[in-house]
C-alpha positions in Angstrom: -1.2 52.4 80.8 1.2 49.8 79.4 3.3 47.7 81.6 5.4 44.6 81.6 5.5 42.2 84.6 8.9 40.6 85.1 9.9 41.4 81.6 8.0 38.4 80.3 5.3 39.8 78.1 5.9 41.1 74.6 4.4 41.1 71.1 5.4 38.0 69.2 2.7 37.2 66.7 0.5 39.4 64.5 -2.1 39.2 61.8 -3.6 42.0 59.8 -6.7 43.4 61.5 -9.8 44.8 59.9 -10.0 48.5 59.2 -10.5 50.5 62.4 -13.5 52.4 60.9 -15.5 49.2 60.2 -18.0 48.7 63.1 -19.4 45.3 62.0 -19.1 42.4 64.5 -16.9 40.6 62.1 -14.5 43.5 61.8 -14.5 43.9 65.6 -13.7 40.3 66.0 -10.9 40.5 63.5 -9.3 43.4 65.2 -9.6 41.8 68.7 -8.2 38.5 67.4 -5.2 40.2 65.9 -4.6 42.1 69.1 -4.8 38.9 71.2 -2.4 37.1 68.9 0.1 39.9 69.2 0.3 39.4 72.9 1.4 35.8 72.8 4.8 35.1 74.1 7.3 33.2 71.9 7.0 30.2 74.3 3.3 29.9 73.6 1.7 31.5 76.7 -0.3 34.6 77.4 -0.3 36.6 80.6 -2.1 39.8 81.3 -1.3 42.0 84.3 -3.2 41.1 87.5 -4.1 44.3 89.3 -5.5 44.3 92.9 -5.0 47.1 95.4 -2.2 49.1 97.0 -1.9 46.9 100.1 0.3 44.7 97.9 2.6 47.7 97.3 2.6 48.9 100.8 3.4 45.5 102.2 6.2 45.1 99.8 7.8 48.2 101.2 7.1 47.1 104.8 8.6 43.7 104.1 11.8 45.3 102.7 11.9 47.7 105.7 11.6 44.8 108.1 14.4 42.8 106.3 16.6 45.9 105.9 16.7 45.8 102.1 14.4 48.7 101.1 16.0 50.9 98.5 15.3 54.5 97.7 14.4 53.8 94.0 11.9 51.0 95.0 10.4 53.4 97.5 10.1 56.3 95.2 8.5 54.3 92.3 6.1 52.4 94.6 5.0 55.6 96.5 4.3 57.2 93.1 2.0 54.3 92.3 0.2 54.4 95.7 -0.3 58.2 95.4 -1.8 57.7 91.9 -4.4 55.4 93.4 -5.5 57.7 96.2 -9.1 58.9 96.0 -10.1 62.5 95.9 -11.1 62.3 99.6 -7.7 61.1 100.6 -8.6 57.5 101.0 -7.9 54.3 99.1 -10.4 51.6 97.9 -9.9 48.0 97.1 -11.3 48.3 93.6 -11.8 50.9 90.9 -14.7 53.2 91.8 -15.2 51.4 95.2 -15.8 53.0 98.5 -13.0 53.9 100.9 -11.5 51.1 102.9 -10.0 51.5 106.3 -7.2 48.9 106.3 -6.1 49.7 102.8 -5.9 53.4 103.7 -3.9 52.6 106.8 -1.3 50.5 104.9 -1.1 53.0 102.1 -0.6 55.9 104.6 2.2 54.0 106.4 3.9 53.2 103.1 3.9 56.9 102.1 5.3 57.8 105.5 8.2 55.4 104.8 8.6 57.2 101.5 9.0 60.5 103.3 5.5 62.1 102.9 4.9 64.5 105.7 2.0 63.8 108.0 0.9 67.4 107.6 0.7 67.2 103.8 -2.8 67.7 102.6 -3.2 64.2 101.1 -1.8 62.7 104.3 -4.0 64.8 106.6 -7.1 63.7 104.7 -6.1 60.0 104.9 -5.4 60.3 108.7 -8.7 62.0 109.3 -10.6 59.2 107.6 -8.7 56.6 109.6 -9.6 58.3 112.9 -13.2 58.7 111.8 -13.5 55.0 111.1 -12.1 54.0 114.5 -8.4 54.4 114.1 -5.8 51.6 114.0 -7.8 49.7 116.5 -10.5 49.1 113.9 -8.1 47.8 111.2 -8.1 44.2 110.2 -5.8 41.7 111.9 -3.4 41.5 109.0 -2.9 45.2 109.0 -2.3 45.3 112.8 0.3 42.4 112.4 2.3 44.6 110.0 2.0 47.5 112.5 3.1 45.2 115.4 6.3 44.3 113.4 7.5 47.9 114.0 6.0 48.5 117.5 3.0 50.5 116.2 0.6 47.9 117.7 1.2 45.6 120.7 1.4 41.9 120.0 -0.6 41.1 123.0 -3.6 42.9 121.5 -3.6 40.6 118.5 -5.3 37.2 118.2 -3.0 34.3 118.9 -2.5 31.3 116.7 0.3 29.1 118.0 2.6 27.0 115.8 1.4 23.9 117.8 -1.6 23.9 115.5 0.5 21.8 113.2 0.3 19.0 115.7 -3.4 18.6 115.2 -4.3 15.5 113.2 -6.0 15.9 109.8 -9.4 14.8 111.3 -9.3 17.3 114.1 -11.3 20.6 113.9 -9.2 23.6 113.0 -6.2 21.5 111.7 -4.3 23.4 109.0 -6.0 21.4 106.2 -9.4 22.6 107.3 -8.4 26.0 105.9 -8.4 26.8 102.2 -5.0 26.5 100.5 -4.4 30.3 100.4 -5.2 30.7 104.1 -3.3 27.5 105.1 -0.1 28.8 103.4 -0.5 32.2 105.1 -1.4 30.9 108.6 1.5 28.5 109.0 4.2 31.2 108.6 2.2 33.6 110.7 2.2 31.1 113.6 6.0 31.5 113.5 5.8 35.2 113.5 3.2 35.2 116.3 5.4 33.0 118.4 8.5 35.3 118.0 6.6 38.6 118.3 9.4 40.6 116.7 9.6 44.3 116.8 11.9 46.3 114.5 12.6 49.9 115.5 9.9 52.1 114.1 11.2 54.9 111.9 8.4 57.2 113.0 5.3 57.2 115.2 1.7 56.9 114.1 -0.1 58.7 116.9 -2.1 60.6 114.3 -3.9 57.4 113.3 -5.4 56.7 116.8 -9.1 57.5 117.2 -8.4 58.1 121.0 -4.8 59.0 121.8 -5.6 58.5 125.5 -6.7 54.9 124.8 -4.9 53.9 121.6 -5.2 50.1 122.1 -8.7 49.6 123.4 -10.0 46.1 124.4 -12.7 44.8 122.2 -15.8 43.8 124.1 -16.4 40.1 124.6 -19.4 38.5 122.8 -21.7 36.3 124.9 -20.0 33.1 126.0 -22.7 31.0 124.4 -22.1 32.5 120.9 -19.4 31.3 118.5 -17.7 34.7 118.6 -17.7 34.6 122.4 -16.4 31.0 122.5 -13.5 31.8 120.2 -12.7 35.0 121.9 -12.3 33.1 125.2 -10.2 30.4 123.4 -8.0 33.2 122.2 -7.5 34.4 125.8 -6.4 30.8 126.6 -3.9 30.9 123.7 -2.4 34.1 125.0 -1.9 32.5 128.4 -0.3 29.5 126.7 2.1 31.8 124.8 3.4 33.1 128.1 3.8 29.6 129.5 4.5 27.5 126.4 6.5 24.3 127.0 9.8 25.3 125.4 10.8 21.9 123.9 7.3 21.6 122.4 7.4 25.1 121.1 10.8 24.6 119.5 9.6 21.4 117.9 6.5 23.2 116.5 8.6 26.0 115.1 11.0 23.6 113.4 8.0 21.7 112.0 6.5 24.9 110.7 9.7 26.0 109.1 10.1 22.5 107.4 6.4 22.7 106.2 7.1 26.2 104.7 10.4 25.1 102.9 8.8 22.0 101.5 6.2 24.1 99.8 8.5 26.6 98.2 8.1 26.4 94.4 10.8 26.3 91.8 10.5 30.0 91.2 11.1 30.8 94.9 7.5 31.7 95.6 4.9 30.0 97.8 1.6 29.1 96.2 2.2 31.6 93.5 0.5 34.3 95.7 1.7 37.3 97.7 0.6 36.7 101.3 2.3 33.3 101.9 5.4 34.6 100.2 5.9 37.7 102.4 5.0 36.0 105.6 7.2 32.9 104.8 10.2 35.2 104.2 9.6 36.9 107.6 9.1 33.6 109.4 12.2 32.0 108.0 14.2 35.1 108.8 13.0 34.9 112.4 14.0 31.2 112.4 17.6 32.2 111.6 17.8 32.0 107.9 20.2 34.6 106.5 19.2 36.7 103.6 21.9 35.0 101.4 20.5 31.6 102.2 19.3 29.9 98.9 15.7 29.7 100.2 15.6 33.4 101.1 17.4 34.5 97.9 15.0 32.6 95.8 12.0 33.9 97.7 13.1 37.5 97.3 14.0 37.1 93.7 10.5 35.8 93.0 9.2 39.2 93.8 11.0 40.6 90.8 8.8 38.6 88.5 5.7 40.0 90.4 6.9 43.6 89.8 5.2 45.8 87.2 7.0 48.9 86.0 4.9 51.4 84.2 6.0 53.6 81.3 5.9 56.7 83.5 8.2 55.3 86.2 5.8 53.8 88.7 6.1 50.4 90.3 3.4 48.1 91.6 3.1 44.5 92.6 0.9 41.7 91.3 -0.6 39.6 94.0 -0.4 36.6 91.7 0.2 35.7 88.1 -2.2 34.0 85.8 -0.4 32.5 82.7 -2.1 29.1 82.7 -5.6 30.7 83.1 -4.9 33.4 80.6 -3.5 30.9 78.0 -6.3 28.4 78.2 -8.9 31.2 77.9 -7.0 32.8 75.0 -6.8 29.4 73.2 -10.6 28.9 73.6 -11.3 32.4 72.4 -9.1 32.1 69.3 -10.7 28.8 68.3 -14.2 30.3 68.8 -13.1 33.3 66.8 -12.5 30.9 63.8 -8.7 30.2 63.9 -8.1 26.6 62.7 -7.1 24.1 65.3 -3.6 23.7 63.8 -2.8 27.4 63.7 0.8 27.8 64.9 -0.2 30.1 67.8 -2.6 27.4 69.1 -0.1 24.6 68.6 2.5 26.6 70.6 -0.1 27.3 73.3 -0.9 23.6 73.4 2.8 22.7 73.7 3.2 25.1 76.6 0.1 24.0 78.4 1.1 20.3 78.1 4.5 21.2 79.6 2.8 22.8 82.6 0.8 19.7 83.5 1.4 18.8 87.2 1.9 15.1 87.8 3.1 15.2 91.4 1.0 15.1 94.6 0.2 18.2 96.5 -1.8 19.2 99.6 -5.0 18.1 97.8 -3.9 14.5 98.5 -4.6 14.9 102.2 -8.3 14.5 101.5 -7.8 12.3 98.4 -4.8 10.1 99.2 -5.5 7.4 96.6 -6.2 9.8 93.7 -3.6 10.0 91.0 -2.3 13.4 90.1 -3.1 15.2 86.8 -4.0 18.9 86.5 -2.9 22.5 86.1 -2.3 25.4 88.4 -3.0 29.0 87.8 0.6 30.3 87.8 4.0 29.6 86.2 5.0 27.6 89.2 2.6 26.2 91.8 2.9 22.4 91.7 1.7 22.0 95.3 -1.7 23.5 94.4 -3.2 22.6 91.1 -6.8 23.8 90.9 -10.0 22.3 89.6 -11.0 25.4 87.6 -7.8 25.8 85.6 -7.7 22.0 85.0 -11.2 22.1 83.5 -10.6 25.1 81.3 -7.2 23.7 80.1 -9.0 20.5 79.0 -11.5 22.5 77.1 -8.7 24.4 75.4 -6.6 21.4 74.6 -9.5 19.6 73.0 -9.9 22.6 70.6 -6.3 22.3 69.4 -5.0 19.9 66.6 -1.8 19.1 68.3 0.6 16.9 66.4 1.3 14.6 69.4 -2.2 13.3 69.8 -1.2 10.6 72.3 0.5 13.1 74.6 -2.6 15.4 74.5 -5.0 12.6 75.0 -3.0 11.3 78.0 -3.0 14.7 79.7 -6.7 15.2 79.1 -7.5 11.7 80.5 -5.4 12.3 83.7 -7.0 15.7 84.2 -10.5 14.4 83.8 -9.8 11.6 86.3 -8.3 14.0 88.7 -11.2 16.5 88.5 -13.7 13.7 89.0 -11.7 12.6 92.1 -11.9 16.1 93.5 -15.7 16.1 93.5 -17.1 17.0 96.9 -19.7 14.9 98.7 -22.5 17.2 97.7 -21.8 16.6 94.0 -20.1 20.0 93.3 -16.5 21.2 93.2 -14.3 23.7 95.1 -11.2 25.2 93.6 -8.3 23.6 95.4 -9.5 21.0 97.8 -12.4 18.5 98.2 -14.9 18.9 101.0 -13.2 22.0 102.4 -16.4 23.1 104.0 -15.9 23.4 107.8 -17.2 26.8 108.9 -15.1 26.9 112.1 -12.0 28.5 110.5 -14.1 31.5 109.5 -15.0 32.1 113.2 -11.5 32.5 114.5 -10.7 36.1 115.6 -7.5 35.7 113.6 -9.3 35.2 110.3 -10.9 38.5 109.4 -9.0 38.9 106.1 -11.5 37.3 103.8 -12.7 33.8 102.9 -10.5 31.2 104.5 -12.3 28.0 103.3 -12.9 26.6 99.8 -16.4 25.2 99.6 -17.9 24.3 96.2 -19.0 27.1 94.0 -21.3 27.4 91.0 -18.7 28.8 88.6 -16.1 26.1 89.3 -18.8 23.4 89.2 -20.1 24.7 85.9 -16.7 24.6 84.3 -16.1 21.0 85.4 -19.6 20.0 84.2 -18.9 21.6 80.8 -15.6 19.8 80.6 -17.2 16.5 81.5 -19.9 17.0 78.9 -17.5 17.8 76.2 -15.3 14.8 77.0 -18.3 12.4 76.4 -19.4 12.0 80.0 -22.8 13.7 79.9 -24.5 10.6 81.3 -21.9 9.9 83.9 -23.6 9.9 87.4 -21.0 12.3 88.6 -21.8 14.7 85.9 -25.5 14.4 86.7 -24.8 15.1 90.3 -23.0 18.3 89.3 -25.9 19.3 87.1 -28.3 18.7 89.9 -26.2 20.7 92.3 -26.3 23.7 89.9 -30.0 23.5 89.5 -30.5 23.4 93.2 -28.3 26.4 93.8 -29.9 28.8 91.3 -30.9 32.0 93.0 -34.5 32.9 93.4 -34.2 35.6 90.7 -32.7 33.2 88.2 -29.0 34.0 88.5 -26.1 32.1 90.0 -23.6 33.4 92.5 -20.1 33.9 91.1 -17.3 33.0 93.6 -14.2 33.7 91.4 -15.7 36.4 89.1 -18.0 39.4 89.6 -20.5 38.1 90.5 -24.0 37.0 89.5 -23.2 37.8 85.8 -20.1 35.7 86.0 -21.9 32.8 87.8 -24.7 32.9 85.3 -22.3 33.2 82.3 -20.5 30.1 83.6 -23.5 28.0 84.4 -25.8 28.4 81.3 -23.2 27.1 78.8 -22.4 24.2 81.1 -26.1 23.2 81.5 -26.7 23.3 77.8 -23.6 21.3 77.1 -24.7 18.8 79.6 -28.1 18.3 77.9 -30.4 20.7 79.6 -32.7 22.1 77.0 -33.0 25.9 76.3 -36.6 25.6 77.3 -35.9 24.3 80.7 -37.4 26.6 83.4 -34.0 27.2 85.0 -32.6 28.4 81.7 -35.7 30.6 81.1 -35.4 32.2 84.5 -31.7 32.9 83.9 -32.4 34.4 80.5 -35.1 36.7 82.0 -32.7 37.8 84.7 -30.0 38.7 82.2 -32.6 40.6 80.1 -33.7 42.5 83.1 -30.1 43.4 84.1 -29.0 44.7 80.7 -28.0 48.4 80.8 -29.7 51.0 78.7 -26.5 51.3 76.6 -26.8 47.6 75.7 -24.0 46.3 77.8 -23.8 44.5 81.1 -21.9 45.3 84.3 -21.9 44.4 87.9 -20.2 46.3 90.7 -18.2 44.5 93.4 -20.7 45.8 96.0 -23.1 43.0 94.9 -21.2 40.8 97.3 -22.2 43.0 100.2 -25.5 44.3 98.9 -27.0 42.0 96.3 -30.4 43.5 96.6 -29.0 46.8 95.1 -26.1 45.6 93.0 -26.7 42.1 91.7 -26.2 42.4 88.0 -25.9 46.2 88.3 -23.0 48.4 87.4 -21.3 50.2 84.6 -21.1 48.2 81.4 -17.8 46.4 80.9 -16.4 44.3 78.1 -15.8 41.2 80.1 -19.2 41.2 81.8 -21.0 42.0 78.6 -19.2 39.0 77.0 -20.2 36.7 79.9 -23.9 37.7 79.5 -23.7 37.1 75.8 -22.1 33.7 76.2 -24.9 32.7 78.5 -27.6 34.0 76.1 -26.0 32.5 73.1 -25.8 29.1 74.8 -29.5 29.4 75.7 -30.5 29.9 72.0 -31.0 33.6 72.2 -28.9 34.6 69.2 -31.7 36.4 67.4 -32.9 38.2 70.5 -32.8 42.0 70.9 -30.7 41.6 74.0 -27.9 39.8 72.1 -28.0 42.2 69.2 -27.7 45.2 71.6 -24.9 43.5 73.6 -23.0 42.8 70.4 -23.5 46.4 69.3 -22.1 47.6 72.6 -19.0 45.6 72.1 -18.4 46.8 68.6 -19.0 50.4 69.3 -16.9 50.6 72.4 -13.9 48.7 71.0 -10.7 50.7 70.9 -8.9 51.1 67.5 -6.2 48.7 68.5 -8.8 45.9 68.9 -9.1 45.7 72.7 -11.4 47.5 75.2 -10.9 49.9 78.1 -11.9 48.2 81.4 -10.7 49.9 84.6 -13.4 48.1 86.5 -12.5 45.1 88.5 -14.4 42.0 87.4 -12.4 39.2 89.0 -12.7 38.0 92.6 -10.1 36.7 95.0 -12.2 36.8 98.2 -15.8 38.0 97.7 -15.8 41.7 98.6 -12.6 41.5 100.5 -10.1 41.1 97.6 -11.0 42.2 94.1 -9.0 41.7 90.9 -8.7 43.4 87.5 -7.5 40.7 85.1 -6.1 42.9 82.3 -6.7 40.2 79.7 -10.3 39.6 80.6 -11.3 42.7 78.5 -10.0 40.9 75.4 -10.4 37.1 75.7 -14.0 37.1 76.7 -15.2 39.6 74.0 -13.3 37.5 71.4 -15.1 34.4 72.7 -18.5 36.0 72.7 -18.2 37.6 69.3 -16.8 34.4 67.9 -19.7 32.4 69.2 -22.2 35.0 67.9 -20.8 35.0 64.4 -20.3 31.2 64.2 -23.5 30.4 66.1 -21.7 27.9 68.3 -18.4 27.3 70.0 -15.9 25.8 67.6 -13.4 23.0 68.0 -15.4 20.9 70.4 -14.8 17.2 70.2 -11.0 17.1 69.9 -10.2 20.2 67.9 -11.9 19.2 64.7 
């Protein structure tokens, strides 16, 4: 499948690849490098498609139905995509090859009903039967039932309550909005507005066929014991429902106005919110309920932003990216190309450096709530997301910029210095780093009945911490006490089997592939016991075909799936990067892994990878980064052939 998101991606640069019949690692690297260069945009960036699951597409149609702007063409093309992702048993999964998932199947089914698919059609009957078997609409997640409530398919009073008055809580109070992770915070604030209004648009059809028990379609969920956290928050939710019925009107109006102002202040220049889908759709609904007309500039910009998130396939289908990853893709591509042997002053790399420097964020965002005296300096994941730069992108951009011989050395050095200072200032109290906020570790938000849609806090993780440690080591701060605290945290958090948990990539292979290069860069020797345990774990998890793979189910069932799954290009590359860093270049495991990459490469220089190897929320939200299958093999093959990463120490 070839696709273009927002009309942005197109071949701009090319080099002559090696012959397609040459299976040597050098030839494979040459072909992959040429393909990667061909994908660079004229402005200097790379961006691969970011594929998730069909709830993005279903919710796009439901949003347009709610706002009264759904078109037949959008519906036809989106429905075709949703049907193409249906499993043989009539259900939908959240990742390629994954098990059926109830809420995803409910939302896909409703979207196809909007598209005119008859409930007695075979593919619809199969989906409805699965939903009923799994408990019907009553068993779906809260977010799914909120969408149903917007059209009267589910009663609002049967949903958890989260009042907009939560914005009045001071930053030190439990359950204030800044105790949630940035993605949850941006979603929850507009949803408090929606929950306060409880709108119902006329439903275009009924959904009786999705109830497990038509005689009791909206069953009460049993209360947990009062002394348990679940029981406590269930009873708190009952109080919130009573408050909804008797809310003090002036206070409620003030809370709603404050929520609307909070939302509008965080709209980005491209019209989106946080660069991700959930805040965008709920912010548009919330502002519409607050009286904003569809032709208001805020609403127009928000709706227009979805056009850039829309992918049109060659065969006429339409799907939605949950997010876009140009900064992440560009820094990874630059690192890969340098490690592949391109000189630091190659025009493609200089253009990439120019673009990344232009994306630096020098304004304050929500992170400043916890770090009010910290000066800004970093990068976000997306084209526009100045409110939420993240530690991970910032670390990797620094690693990329230091590999580039940029003509404006003072500009590059200044950006790197600001980024390093900002990342150091974002270190959490335990010595590690989260993605968007410092010390975002309260477990209370995860216990709210409202928050069953995935991880809602942003605690430190091994992969982010590893990338920061690697950046600090490569900027001459190996002996800095803050670097040593990060190294100590990583050593403490190694799993008993020798691996590390991967928060933002799947999973233990990603964590281990991130941590080992960082530890070695920070001065841990290849003979260190932690390194030896990790090498042994990777050797044990290598597939018979020579590659590595890990299924998303390792988040739910690590005993069965940790480091286990079909071999993929990106995960094989992560394992190789770890082994190469640990001094295993001459090992049988590395030779077999390199052979797997060279023999599975496509003639055009890339690799097939339908598997999802990226993570949004562990288990709950999985990602297929379409550029991962290329940038990481280029990095691994380059490091294998050159026996070390190139360009460290300022691009020389």
